[in-house]
Structures are given as C-alpha cells and as structure tokens.
Phi, psi and omega in degrees: 000134180268116186235129174259122178252128179256115179108123179250037175281199182305309185287320178296318181295316179299315181295318179302312183300315183295320185278330177296326182288354179250025174061035168271158180262105188251135170236132182244135176245138176200154181279346184260107181297325180296318178299321182285326175296321180297317181291320181294328178295329180269326188234152179275086181207166177269151175228149179225125177267132183155177181280120184297343179268005177266127183307318182297321181290317179297320179297314182296333180279355180092027186292341184295326181241028177282146173270334185208149174234129176248106180261100183236036177286175183285344184259120175302319185293317177300315180300317183289318180294322179297321179296319183294316178297318178302328183276313186280320183264330186241354176054043176289124184300316183241125183233115183241130183238139174274121178238123182260332186287129180290333177299316176296315189289337178280357178235078184299341181293341176302323188272003183292165183306319181292330182263256184264000172055047176264115180284327178218124170256134179239145175240097183307325181295324179287319177303313179296324177300310181298322178294322180284325177301320179296320178299322178285327177290325174242085187292344176282347191266158171262334177201140177225118187234141183246147175233167174050054176058032173089005181283331180233141178233143176247125188234137178254126176226160175259127183286136184244156175306136178092354181288139185299337186267339184296130183084004179246162176281154183296329179298339175297333184299321182292320181282333183281328180234069182297334183278346183237125179265129178211169182219127172277113184283326181196160177225130175247125181241111182055046177067009176250133181285141175238123182277123186287136173236173183300331186260006177293135177259128176279132182252154177294140184095342180296142171269107187252125175262119179233155184232140178197164174305138189302327181288349179257003186303311184299324181295319178292321182299323180301333183282338188262335185194165175298139179283128178287156171296143182305143176293137176233324181246128178231137174246133180242124175269107180107120184253037178281204183303313181284322178299315178299312178300319181293316179301314180300319180290331186263331197301334180276349182245342183225163177273118188242137171233141181236130174253122180235134184290321182276134177295321180293315176302320180292321182293316178300316178298312180301327174290329182277328188261150189258314186242027183247135175274111183256128182244148177258127179167183182263133182291342176264010178281104183298325180295315178299313182297321179290320178299322185271015175058051179303329180294341178264000180281139176279322178222136174241126182246115181269110189232023178285174179279000187248115181302312184298319178296320181296315181292317184292317181291329176292317176299316177302310181303317181295316179294331181272002171115000176296132187295314185222135174237142181234126184239133176272123188222118178288321186279115185305320184294331177289322184300313179293332183288316189274330187300326184276359182261219186282340178282126189290313181222122172255124185252129175266112180309315182297317183287330181287330187260344189296332183300324181298328179279320186298327183300332179274346183258332182302142176281161184079182180268097182255114182270335178198146172232135169235134181273129183241154175050056176056036175093350184288328184233168183212151173232134183235145172254106188244143186259124182278130179233164172096202174222192186299333181281319188262346183243149173274356187236323183294135181077007180244150174286156181305323185288342182272347187278134183277072179285137177300157183298133179086017179247137180231135171271118188263312185206162178230140176243121187244133183259135176235136179274130181292147173282349184289175184297168181284166180280181188299335181271006177086357178274164177289160174252139183240149166258149183240133181246123176267123180241119175282124187289130173237174186303331186257009178290133182255132179269134182249160178298136179093345177299144170262112188255123180265118186243138180249126181238113183284341176241112183307332183294343179280345183308314176302328176288327174290322179297318180296324178301326184267355180282143179274140180295148180305329184300338180296326183271000000 
C-alpha cells in the first residue's frame, strides 16, 4: 500500500515505523528537514520537506498514485486542508486526519465529502483519555482494550502471589469458574511470550492477557490476582490537553486534584472544571505533594509534556505512598526502561493511539487493531467472509485453521437477526453473541474474530488468512 504521512512528530514517526516494517511504500512530509533526516537514518522510506497543505509538496510526495493519506501534523487546519486537496486534486481513496480541537470534533459535518473530505478524524488526546479512564476503572490491570463495540474485552494483568490461579494449570480455570467462559490469549514471562496450552502453569509475575465478554471481566480478574480496592482519589500531574480531558472525564465519579505549573493554565482549568481542585505548582515539588496528601491517593497520573518530569514525579509519588502511578512517556526507549521498575504503567501516546490508524491500513476486513506491549504484539478484530470454498477460516474448526506461529483466536462475536419486528428505521434488529473460542469452535461468515498475535511480524500472514479468494467474487 502506498501511504503519504503528513507530519514527522511522535505520532507520524511511530506510524511510519510500524507501517514500514510491513512492506508498505511510505513517504513522510514535514517542514523540519532535521527531523526527516533522523527518520530516514532509521527507516527505509522517502521524505519530502515542505508544508503538507501545499499542492506542489503533495505532488512531489507522490500523492497522485497514493492509496492513503495520514495527516497527523500538529495543526488541525493543515491536516484538514491536506485532506481536501487529497480528495479534489489527487483523488486519494482514504483520508485520515488528526484533529485535536474539541470545537471541530463537535461539528462532524465539517469532515463530510462536500466540506473537508476527511474519512476518519482521530483525536489522540481523547483516545489516551479513554485508555487511562479504563485503567482507573480496573486498577488491577496493565491494559484494558475493547472489541466489537465494547462487547468483548482483552485485559492484561500481572499474576501475584496468592492468586487462585497462580501455580495451577490453565485448564483449572474452566472447572473453577464453570459459569464464566474466558480464554487466556497469551502469557509473557520475563518479556518472553508463552503460547498458552491447557497444561500451562501461571507463575507469579507473569503478564497474562485474557479475553472475555466485558461483563465477565471482573470475575476473571479475581482468579488471577487480589482485587484492589476501588479507586476514589486521583491526582493528575499536568493540566494540558490530556490532563484537562481526564479530569473532566473523572470529576463526577472520583475525587480529583490537578497540579498545573502555569498560573494562567491553572486559572483556565479551574474555570472549565466543576468538581476538581486545581493547584498551581511543580509536579516534582516534594513539599507540594506532601501538603496535598499524595500518600492518600489511589492513583497518580503524570501527564505533563516533559518525560523527565513525568518519570520523576511518578517515582516521588510512589515513594511517598501512592498506591498506583501511571506515567505518560513519549520516548519509546524510556517506556521499556521504567515499566519494569517502580512505575506501575508507562504509556506511550503513539502506541496507545496507533491502533485507530492501523485498522484502516490492514488488509482484509479489519474492524479494530490494538497495539500491545509497546508495539511488540497486536490484537486484531477481523471479519470473516465467504464460504468453505473461498475462505481459509469460514466453516472450519479453530484447530483446523493454519494459524501462524504465536497466533491465538481468542473470541468470536456473532450477529443474529431477531425474528421480532424491525426497528424504527425499517432496518432489522440484531442480537450479539460472544463466543470464547475453543479448539472445536466453528467460524461462520460474518463473524467478528478477535485474534492475538504475539509477534507483530506474523500480522500479514494473519491478514492473508482472512482474505477471500478471488473466485468468491
């Protein structure tokens, strides 16, 4: 696939790195030549220096025969204009824009084909906010990801000493919880993946990824580790875009405090938020943290624009008694370094948001993609099409499917049309069934299949498996 990426910042660079490794033809446009040189030194791609909203620059980048444009510059206006040019001048089929302004996002008609022709608008700050809200809702988890419009969840937890399942074989889970169906999709032990079998024994310290119907998630979590007490008090370090959004999302259900360095920024925040205490100060000020009872906080979220400040304030908060700390870290090398230490969860903004983009790049009918373990693994929601003759998966039991090594089918969401009357729009009404995949589960056409891939290099093989043979058409 030929893809033009506008913007070589954190998001653009991470997307480029992910897509180049999958044999796509990538061109990156940015106004900063030094940033592009740095990118070209690391990756096999083309770069063009210039303003991404200028027709001549897009032409030079090969927009005439591009399949997709990803406009992820820091400027909403540049991204929107570039998408409009891509549609009117270059007839690019897929146009994705990063939009940060809530004002634009609240008027979706702006993105219609007649206006700015944006096929998909993504707001990384909102994606990150939703991601952190889930981590606070499930404080025992390392990652919580949803599929099939929230009907299925994939959750990562660290198994602790004393958990009912620790030291037992996985097959014990079904006998111990006969009323809840779940599947352990993968286990990472000391950063090495283990493909789970019935006789696999979970050890304390294992990072366990399990999949279940969303309403059963808490029940399964109890089997893997001690349940933390529900979160009541949250402190947020940094009142920027993400800090503000997170405080807004949490303030009606939790006691929230925000520390913002800028006095002007703090005043603006205080005016916007209704039930949040906004403080002016430095997140690494030990005296301020102590005065504001950091030791009594259930969760501290370090969300400033400075990686070092986020790391230092998280370590301080942890040392001073905060139960759980979450740090936002832009530099990928830092994420791997600190996650294994005292910081409970280190979030890479680019990795947390990249799945939204990848779902539109994947071959086959891909409904959702989530990047796992800082981009090393992936989970995909793929739609099965065709029949037993034209498809390699439809009409076959899971054990009969030639899955690439390290790939697990975790769950299936199947749609059934109700026999009852149609809805108000005259369309049919559907019921959805969550089926946890076992060796004898048969995949049907139209099923949404959630697949876990421990090695991202295997993703193209998985995509090919779900593509329908041309004979089908």
